[in-house]
C-alpha positions as CSV (number, residue, x, y, z in Angstrom):
1,X,78.3,80.0,91.9
2,X,81.1,78.2,93.8
3,X,81.4,78.4,97.6
4,X,84.8,80.3,97.2
5,X,83.4,82.8,94.7
6,X,80.4,83.5,97.0
7,X,82.7,84.2,100.0
8,X,85.2,86.1,97.9
9,X,82.4,88.4,96.6
10,X,81.1,88.9,100.1
11,X,84.5,89.9,101.5
12,X,85.0,92.4,98.7
13,X,81.5,93.8,99.2
14,X,82.3,94.3,102.9
15,X,85.5,96.3,102.1
16,X,88.0,93.7,103.1
17,X,89.9,94.0,99.8
18,X,89.5,94.6,96.1
19,X,89.6,92.4,93.0
20,X,93.2,93.5,92.5
21,X,94.5,92.4,95.9
22,X,92.1,89.5,96.7
23,X,92.0,86.0,95.1
24,X,90.4,82.6,95.6
25,X,91.7,79.2,94.9
26,X,95.3,80.2,94.2
27,X,97.7,82.7,95.5
28,X,99.5,84.4,92.6
29,X,103.2,85.5,92.8
30,X,102.1,89.1,92.4
31,X,101.0,91.4,93.9
32,X,103.1,90.6,97.0
33,X,100.4,92.1,99.2
34,X,97.3,89.9,98.8
35,X,94.6,88.0,100.6
36,X,93.6,84.6,99.2
37,X,90.9,82.2,100.3
38,X,91.0,78.4,99.8
39,X,88.6,75.6,100.3
40,X,89.9,72.5,102.1
41,X,88.4,69.4,103.7
42,X,85.8,70.3,106.2
43,X,83.5,68.0,108.0
44,X,80.8,65.7,106.7
45,X,77.4,67.2,106.1
46,X,74.6,66.7,108.6
47,X,70.8,66.5,108.3
48,X,68.6,68.6,110.6
49,X,65.4,67.4,112.2
50,X,63.4,69.0,109.5
51,X,65.5,67.1,106.8
52,X,67.6,70.1,105.6
53,X,71.2,69.3,104.7
54,X,73.9,71.4,106.3
55,X,77.2,71.3,104.4
56,X,80.4,72.0,106.4
57,X,83.3,72.9,104.2
58,X,86.6,74.2,105.4
59,X,87.8,77.7,104.5
60,X,91.4,79.0,104.8
61,X,92.3,82.6,104.6
62,X,95.9,83.6,103.9
63,X,97.5,87.0,103.8
64,X,100.9,87.6,102.3
65,X,102.5,91.0,102.9
66,X,105.8,92.6,102.0
67,X,108.0,93.4,105.0
68,X,105.2,94.3,107.5
69,X,103.9,91.7,109.9
70,X,101.6,94.2,111.6
71,X,99.8,95.2,108.4
72,X,99.5,91.5,107.4
73,X,98.0,90.7,110.9
74,X,95.6,93.6,110.8
75,X,94.3,92.6,107.3
76,X,93.7,89.0,108.2
77,X,92.0,90.1,111.5
78,X,89.7,92.3,109.4
79,X,88.8,89.2,107.3
80,X,88.2,87.2,110.5
81,X,86.0,89.9,112.0
82,X,83.9,90.2,108.8
83,X,83.4,86.4,108.5
84,X,82.5,86.0,112.2
85,X,79.8,88.6,111.7
86,X,78.3,86.8,108.7
87,X,75.7,84.7,110.5
88,X,72.5,83.7,108.7
89,X,73.4,85.6,105.5
90,X,72.5,84.6,102.0
91,X,75.3,84.7,99.5
92,X,74.2,83.9,96.0
93,X,71.5,81.3,96.6
94,X,73.2,79.8,99.6
95,X,72.4,80.5,103.3
96,X,75.5,80.7,105.4
97,X,74.8,79.9,109.0
98,X,78.2,80.7,110.4
99,X,82.0,81.0,109.8
100,X,83.8,79.7,112.9
101,X,87.5,80.3,113.4
102,X,89.1,76.9,114.3
103,X,92.2,78.5,115.8
104,X,94.0,81.8,116.1
105,X,95.8,83.5,113.2
106,X,99.1,81.7,112.7
107,X,102.3,82.6,110.8
108,X,103.5,80.4,107.9
109,X,106.8,82.2,107.7
110,X,108.8,84.6,105.6
111,X,109.6,83.9,101.9
112,X,112.6,84.9,99.8
113,X,110.9,88.1,98.8
114,X,110.7,89.3,102.5
115,X,107.0,88.6,102.6
116,X,105.3,87.2,105.7
117,X,102.4,84.8,105.2
118,X,99.7,84.4,107.9
119,X,96.8,82.0,107.8
120,X,93.6,81.2,109.6
121,X,91.2,78.2,109.2
122,X,87.4,78.4,109.5
123,X,84.6,75.8,109.8
124,X,81.7,76.9,107.7
125,X,78.1,75.9,107.9
126,X,75.8,76.4,104.9
127,X,72.4,75.3,103.8
128,X,71.6,75.1,100.1
């Protein structure tokens, strides 16, 4: 199972969203109100003293919400809280050591449909 699919399934299982309002890898035009996760360049993997490899991909969470900045902010904050609490959890066959926010939630702006998009980037550490 892919990294994004494991995180997506975890967020749904924790009640952050549903399969009808959460996506991974692409943000569809509809529904307007959605949370989407993306993988992006992280950091190079490291080897521990006991020769385990720790992969460190990057994760971006985006929320788009129609006409309501506060609801968008609350939803992305829920995702952040859920990910920060996921320390030393096994998702699929992968042990996730941590999800570390790299900065605060930030706005990407309003689109032509009156939707606000907010984002937050995370550093992830996982051991396969």
